[in-house]
C-alpha positions as CSV (number, residue, x, y, z in Angstrom):
1,M,3.2,-29.3,-3.5
2,Q,4.1,-25.5,-5.3
3,K,4.8,-26.0,-9.2
4,A,8.0,-24.7,-9.6
5,R,10.0,-23.6,-13.3
6,S,12.9,-25.5,-14.0
7,D,16.2,-24.2,-14.0
8,T,16.7,-25.2,-17.4
9,I,13.7,-23.1,-18.9
10,R,15.1,-20.3,-17.2
11,K,18.1,-20.0,-18.8
12,G,16.8,-21.3,-22.1
13,Y,14.6,-18.2,-21.7
14,Q,17.8,-15.5,-22.3
15,T,19.0,-17.1,-25.3
16,M,15.9,-17.7,-27.6
17,K,14.3,-14.5,-29.3
18,S,10.6,-14.2,-28.1
19,T,8.1,-13.2,-30.0
20,V,5.0,-10.5,-29.5
21,Y,2.3,-10.5,-31.1
22,F,1.0,-6.9,-31.2
23,G,-2.3,-5.5,-32.8
24,S,-2.3,-1.7,-33.9
25,P,-4.7,0.8,-32.9
26,R,-4.8,2.0,-36.3
27,Q,-7.5,0.7,-38.7
28,T,-7.4,1.0,-42.8
29,R,-10.9,0.5,-42.9
30,L,-14.0,1.3,-40.0
31,E,-14.9,-2.1,-40.1
32,A,-15.0,-4.1,-36.8
33,N,-13.0,-7.2,-37.5
34,E,-10.0,-3.9,-37.6
35,T,-11.1,-2.6,-34.3
36,L,-8.9,-3.1,-31.0
37,P,-11.1,-6.2,-29.7
38,A,-11.0,-8.0,-32.7
39,K,-6.8,-8.0,-32.9
40,L,-7.1,-9.0,-29.4
41,D,-9.0,-11.9,-31.0
42,L,-6.2,-12.7,-33.3
43,I,-3.1,-12.0,-30.4
44,M,-5.1,-15.3,-28.5
45,E,-5.1,-17.4,-31.6
46,K,-1.5,-16.7,-31.7
47,L,-1.0,-17.1,-28.2
48,Q,-3.0,-20.5,-28.7
49,L,-4.9,-19.5,-25.6
50,R,-7.9,-22.3,-26.1
51,D,-5.2,-24.8,-26.9
52,R,-4.2,-24.3,-23.8
53,V,-6.6,-23.8,-21.2
54,K,-8.3,-27.2,-21.0
55,G,-9.1,-28.7,-17.7
56,E,-7.0,-25.5,-16.3
57,L,-8.4,-23.5,-13.5
58,V,-7.5,-19.7,-15.4
59,A,-7.0,-17.1,-12.9
60,L,-7.3,-13.7,-15.0
61,K,-5.6,-11.4,-13.1
62,M,-6.1,-7.6,-13.9
63,H,-6.3,-4.2,-12.7
64,T,-10.3,-3.4,-11.8
65,G,-9.5,-0.1,-10.7
66,N,-10.9,2.1,-7.9
67,N,-13.3,4.5,-7.0
68,I,-14.3,6.4,-10.5
69,G,-11.8,5.8,-12.7
70,Y,-12.7,4.1,-16.4
71,S,-9.6,3.9,-18.3
72,T,-8.8,0.4,-17.1
73,I,-9.7,-2.1,-19.6
74,H,-12.9,-2.1,-20.8
75,P,-15.4,-5.2,-20.5
76,V,-15.9,-5.4,-23.9
77,F,-11.9,-6.7,-23.8
78,V,-12.0,-9.2,-20.5
79,R,-15.4,-10.5,-22.1
80,R,-13.3,-11.9,-24.8
81,V,-10.5,-13.0,-23.0
82,V,-13.3,-14.9,-21.0
83,S,-15.3,-16.1,-23.7
84,A,-11.7,-17.9,-25.5
85,I,-11.0,-19.7,-22.1
86,R,-14.2,-20.5,-21.8
87,E,-14.4,-22.4,-25.2
88,G,-11.0,-23.8,-24.8
89,G,-12.0,-25.4,-21.3
90,G,-11.1,-23.7,-18.8
91,K,-12.6,-22.7,-15.3
92,P,-12.0,-18.5,-15.4
93,F,-12.2,-16.1,-12.8
94,I,-10.7,-12.6,-12.5
95,V,-8.3,-11.8,-9.4
96,D,-6.9,-8.4,-7.9
97,V,-6.7,-6.9,-4.9
98,D,-9.8,-7.0,-2.4
99,W,-10.2,-2.9,-1.9
100,D,-10.1,-3.1,-5.6
101,V,-12.3,-5.8,-6.3
102,E,-15.0,-4.3,-3.6
103,G,-16.7,-1.6,-6.0
104,S,-15.5,-2.9,-9.1
105,E,-19.3,-3.2,-10.0
106,S,-19.5,0.8,-10.6
107,R,-16.9,0.6,-13.2
108,G,-18.6,-2.1,-15.0
109,Y,-16.9,-5.6,-13.9
110,T,-19.4,-7.5,-12.8
111,P,-19.6,-11.5,-13.4
112,E,-22.5,-10.7,-15.8
113,T,-20.9,-8.3,-17.9
114,V,-17.2,-10.2,-18.1
115,G,-18.4,-13.9,-18.3
116,C,-16.9,-15.3,-14.6
117,P,-16.3,-14.8,-11.3
118,I,-14.4,-11.7,-9.7
119,Y,-12.9,-12.7,-6.6
120,P,-10.2,-10.9,-4.1
121,L,-7.1,-12.4,-4.7
122,A,-6.5,-13.1,-1.0
123,G,-10.0,-12.9,0.4
124,P,-11.7,-10.6,1.6
125,A,-10.1,-9.4,4.5
126,D,-6.5,-10.1,2.6
127,R,-5.2,-13.0,5.1
128,Y,-5.4,-16.5,2.5
129,F,-2.1,-16.3,0.6
130,Y,1.1,-18.8,0.5
131,P,4.6,-16.8,2.3
132,H,7.9,-17.1,0.6
133,K,10.7,-16.3,1.6
134,R,13.2,-15.0,-0.6
135,P,15.6,-11.9,1.5
136,Y,15.7,-8.8,-0.3
137,K,16.6,-5.4,1.7
138,S,14.2,-5.1,4.5
139,I,12.3,-8.1,2.9
140,D,12.6,-11.7,4.3
141,T,9.6,-13.2,2.8
142,W,7.1,-12.2,0.6
143,Y,2.9,-13.6,1.2
144,L,1.1,-14.0,-2.4
145,G,-2.0,-14.4,-2.6
146,G,-3.6,-17.5,-2.2
147,L,-5.7,-17.9,-5.4
148,I,-3.4,-17.1,-7.3
149,Q,-0.9,-19.6,-6.2
150,D,-3.6,-21.9,-5.7
151,A,-4.6,-21.2,-9.9
152,T,-2.8,-23.9,-12.3
153,F,-2.9,-21.1,-15.7
154,L,-2.5,-17.4,-15.5
155,V,-3.4,-15.3,-18.1
156,N,-2.0,-11.5,-17.1
157,F,-3.8,-9.1,-18.8
158,S,-2.3,-5.8,-17.7
159,H,-3.4,-2.2,-18.8
160,A,-0.2,0.2,-20.0
161,K,0.1,3.3,-18.2
162,G,2.6,5.8,-16.1
163,H,3.6,5.2,-12.5
164,P,4.7,7.7,-10.1
165,S,7.3,5.2,-8.2
166,C,8.9,3.8,-11.9
167,S,7.3,5.5,-14.0
168,Y,5.6,3.1,-15.7
169,G,3.2,-0.2,-15.3
170,G,2.3,-2.6,-17.3
171,G,3.0,-6.5,-17.0
172,F,5.2,-6.9,-14.4
173,K,3.7,-4.2,-12.2
174,N,0.1,-6.1,-12.6
175,L,1.7,-9.2,-11.3
176,A,4.6,-7.4,-8.5
177,L,2.1,-5.7,-6.6
178,G,-1.0,-6.9,-7.7
179,C,-0.8,-11.0,-6.7
180,M,1.0,-9.7,-3.4
181,I,-1.4,-9.1,-0.1
182,G,-1.3,-5.2,0.9
183,K,1.4,-6.4,3.7
184,T,3.5,-7.3,1.1
185,R,3.0,-4.6,-1.3
186,S,3.9,-1.9,1.3
187,A,7.2,-3.7,2.5
188,M,8.1,-3.1,-1.4
189,H,7.7,0.6,-1.5
190,D,9.5,0.7,1.0
191,V,12.5,-0.8,0.5
192,C,13.1,2.3,-1.6
193,H,14.1,4.1,1.8
194,D,16.5,0.7,2.9
195,D,19.6,3.2,1.4
196,R,20.2,5.8,3.4
197,Y,20.0,9.4,1.6
198,W,19.0,11.4,4.4
199,F,22.4,13.1,6.8
200,S,21.2,14.5,9.8
201,E,24.5,14.8,11.2
202,L,25.5,17.1,8.5
203,C,22.2,19.5,8.8
204,P,21.6,20.2,12.8
205,D,19.8,23.3,11.8
206,P,16.7,22.9,12.3
207,A,16.2,26.2,10.1
208,V,17.9,24.5,7.0
209,R,15.3,21.7,7.1
210,E,12.1,23.5,6.7
211,Q,14.2,25.5,3.9
212,I,14.7,21.8,2.1
213,K,11.5,20.8,2.5
214,A,9.9,24.3,1.1
215,V,11.7,24.7,-1.6
216,C,10.4,21.2,-3.2
217,P,7.5,22.2,-5.3
218,H,6.1,18.4,-4.7
219,A,5.7,18.6,-1.3
220,A,8.4,15.0,-1.8
221,I,10.4,15.9,1.5
222,V,8.9,15.6,5.0
223,D,9.8,15.6,8.5
224,D,10.3,12.1,9.4
225,R,7.1,10.6,11.5
226,K,8.9,8.3,13.8
227,N,12.5,10.2,14.1
228,P,12.3,13.5,15.1
229,G,15.8,15.9,13.2
230,E,15.1,13.2,9.9
231,L,13.8,14.0,7.1
232,H,11.6,11.6,4.7
233,L,11.8,11.5,0.7
234,H,8.4,10.6,-1.1
235,I,10.1,8.7,-3.7
236,E,6.8,8.4,-5.6
237,Q,6.3,12.9,-5.1
238,C,10.5,12.9,-6.5
239,N,11.0,13.7,-9.9
240,Q,15.0,13.7,-9.0
241,C,15.0,18.1,-10.5
242,G,17.7,18.8,-7.8
243,R,16.1,21.9,-6.1
244,C,16.2,20.3,-2.6
245,L,20.2,19.6,-3.5
246,Q,20.8,23.4,-3.6
247,V,19.8,24.3,-0.3
248,A,20.9,21.0,1.2
249,P,24.5,21.1,2.6
250,P,26.8,19.3,1.0
251,G,26.1,15.4,2.0
252,S,23.4,16.1,4.0
253,L,21.1,14.7,1.0
254,K,21.2,12.4,-1.6
255,I,19.3,11.6,-4.6
256,D,20.6,8.8,-5.3
257,P,19.5,6.1,-8.3
258,V,19.4,3.3,-6.0
259,N,16.7,4.3,-3.8
260,F,14.9,4.8,-7.1
261,Y,15.4,1.9,-8.7
262,S,14.9,-0.9,-4.9
263,F,11.4,-0.8,-6.2
264,Q,11.5,-2.3,-9.6
265,E,13.8,-4.6,-8.6
266,A,11.5,-5.4,-6.2
267,C,8.7,-5.8,-8.7
268,A,11.1,-8.2,-10.6
269,I,11.8,-10.6,-7.3
270,S,8.0,-10.5,-6.7
271,T,7.2,-11.2,-10.1
272,S,9.3,-14.2,-10.4
273,I,8.0,-15.6,-7.0
274,T,4.7,-15.5,-8.9
275,L,5.3,-16.9,-12.1
276,S,7.6,-19.6,-10.4
277,T,4.2,-21.4,-8.7
278,F,3.1,-21.9,-12.8
279,E,4.7,-25.2,-15.2
280,P,6.5,-23.6,-17.8
281,G,3.8,-23.2,-20.4
282,K,0.8,-22.1,-18.0
283,A,1.2,-18.3,-18.4
284,T,0.7,-15.6,-20.9
285,H,0.9,-12.4,-21.1
286,I,-1.1,-9.5,-22.5
287,C,-1.2,-5.3,-22.3
288,L,-3.3,-2.5,-23.7
289,A,-1.9,0.2,-24.6
290,T,-4.6,2.7,-24.4
291,Q,-5.8,5.8,-22.7
292,M,-2.5,6.3,-21.0
293,T,-2.7,8.4,-17.9
294,P,0.2,9.6,-15.9
295,V,-0.8,7.4,-12.5
296,C,-1.5,3.9,-11.8
297,D,-5.7,3.2,-11.8
298,C,-5.3,2.7,-8.5
299,F,-5.0,6.3,-7.8
300,G,-8.9,6.1,-8.1
301,F,-9.4,8.4,-10.9
302,T,-8.7,8.9,-14.8
303,S,-6.9,12.0,-15.9
304,M,-6.3,12.4,-19.3
305,P,-4.5,10.7,-21.7
306,I,-0.4,11.3,-21.8
307,L,0.5,9.4,-24.4
308,P,-1.8,8.3,-28.1
309,D,-3.3,4.8,-27.8
310,A,-0.3,2.6,-28.6
311,G,-2.4,-0.9,-29.3
312,I,-2.8,-4.3,-27.5
313,F,0.4,-6.5,-27.3
314,G,1.0,-10.4,-26.2
315,S,3.6,-12.6,-25.4
316,D,4.2,-15.8,-23.8
317,D,7.7,-13.8,-22.4
318,L,7.2,-11.1,-19.6
319,V,10.2,-9.4,-20.0
320,A,9.8,-9.3,-24.2
321,L,6.0,-8.3,-23.7
322,D,7.1,-5.1,-21.5
323,Q,10.1,-4.4,-23.6
324,A,8.1,-4.1,-26.6
325,V,5.5,-2.1,-24.9
326,L,8.0,0.5,-23.6
327,D,9.8,0.6,-27.3
328,V,6.6,1.2,-29.1
329,T,5.5,4.2,-26.7
330,G,8.8,4.8,-26.1
331,R,8.7,6.4,-29.9
332,L,5.3,8.3,-29.3
333,K,5.4,11.9,-28.4
334,L,4.3,13.2,-25.4
335,I,1.4,14.8,-25.0
336,E,2.1,18.1,-22.7
337,E,-1.3,19.7,-23.1
338,N,-2.6,17.2,-21.1
339,I,-0.4,17.0,-17.9
340,S,-1.3,17.9,-14.7
341,T,0.3,21.8,-13.8
342,S,0.8,19.5,-10.7
343,L,3.3,17.8,-13.3
344,E,6.4,19.5,-14.6
345,V,9.2,17.9,-17.2
346,H,12.6,18.8,-16.7
347,T,14.2,16.0,-18.4
348,R,13.9,15.0,-22.0
349,E,15.9,12.0,-22.3
350,G,15.2,8.8,-22.8
351,H,11.5,7.5,-22.7
352,P,8.9,10.2,-22.0
353,L,7.4,8.4,-19.1
354,R,10.6,9.5,-17.8
355,W,10.5,13.4,-18.7
356,L,7.5,13.5,-16.4
357,H,8.6,11.3,-13.7
358,G,12.2,12.1,-13.6
359,P,15.2,10.4,-15.1
360,Y,15.8,8.2,-12.3
361,K,12.5,6.5,-12.8
362,D,13.7,4.1,-15.8
363,P,11.3,2.4,-17.0
364,Y,13.5,-0.3,-18.5
365,K,15.2,-1.1,-15.4
366,V,12.0,-3.8,-14.1
367,V,12.7,-5.6,-17.6
368,E,16.4,-5.5,-17.1
369,Y,16.5,-6.9,-14.1
370,G,13.1,-9.6,-14.9
371,A,15.8,-10.9,-17.9
372,A,18.9,-11.3,-15.1
373,L,16.4,-12.9,-12.9
374,G,16.1,-15.6,-16.1
375,L,12.1,-14.3,-16.5
376,G,12.3,-14.0,-19.8
377,S,14.2,-11.9,-23.4
378,R,14.4,-8.5,-24.3
379,D,15.5,-9.6,-27.8
380,Y,12.0,-9.9,-29.6
381,D,10.3,-10.3,-33.1
382,L,7.3,-7.9,-33.1
383,V,4.8,-9.4,-35.1
384,D,1.7,-7.7,-36.4
385,V,-1.4,-9.2,-36.5
386,L,-3.9,-7.5,-38.6
387,P,-0.9,-4.5,-40.2
388,V,-2.0,-2.0,-41.1
389,E,-2.3,-1.6,-45.2
390,Q,-1.0,1.6,-47.0
391,I,-3.3,4.9,-46.6
392,T,-5.6,5.0,-49.4
393,P,-9.1,6.0,-50.0
394,A,-11.6,2.9,-48.6
395,P,-15.2,3.0,-48.2
396,M,-17.5,3.3,-45.0
397,G,-19.5,0.6,-44.9
398,Y,-23.6,1.3,-44.8
399,I,-25.8,0.7,-41.7
400,K,-29.2,0.3,-43.3
401,A,-32.3,1.6,-41.4
402,Q,-34.0,-0.4,-39.8
403,T,-37.5,-1.2,-40.8
404,N,-41.2,-2.1,-39.6
């Protein structure tokens, strides 16, 4: 029988102020107990993780990355979460999509290093899933990975970074895309095209269509593969600079927020489906905001960070968690000298990730949609688990030389 949250819990979330625990990347002293892994331990204590997992089958959902990426969550952090679950009497296992789990050992994730098995969430062939009917635009049924729904407790451990579809990938994205099979993930990206943006009848001249494609510096506009004479907009590559609109005949092309917001709404719906399979209190969320690069870890490489490290966050409320991460990172300065030359900054309003990926890729939309679905509260208290003291001279620790 599918586990389900009650409506009263959902409605209650919207009226309560949530708590987000936070560990700063800064230290007062150069000591191990002031580092981020140690602050993760304090966050898990605040979340009472050990007390909650006894007898539970715990799915630790994280992104194991792809190819030669090295900015995913370091195994040191993962091992501490796994150890806490085991110490509390839970049975942990790590899950991610099949094509990222395959080869994850090359990025440091093995049962020996992290302390538990690592499984593809829908099996090695992506065929073990549960269907959930929830019509949204072109999606009728969502296919949730079987090992996610089989688990009785969820630890959502995400890595904050940029994302070409929505400018930010954090706790929501880790569940929204990372818990569904490939067919559903593809469908979620495709909802951006449900609302019409190209009107070929207003641009019958093939030469003009070539000019529209050529003026885009990011190759975001291409010929539609299925429909000759139609143009296709790659939402991921489009930063809404508007160069194409200067060439296209009036009304023939729209760069409209709805085409960009649809993906984020789909992410909120997908996440709500995943969380609906866990009883109230049987899910918690952690986000590591370090080594934040412009695109998702699934790209299979690590570029230079474009934001300074912001720390580590934890909460039982996913909406509050991502809201807090966005608020803290939103006050940071974009490291423009680290941005790839294939990207550009053309707006300086809102969150710095929005500067890079475009004004219609508002990272706050997913928490807005999530709150509307009753997944949590955007109103939160940020509690620093180990506040940095006033900056004063502090002695460094001394390491004794080894003697024979």
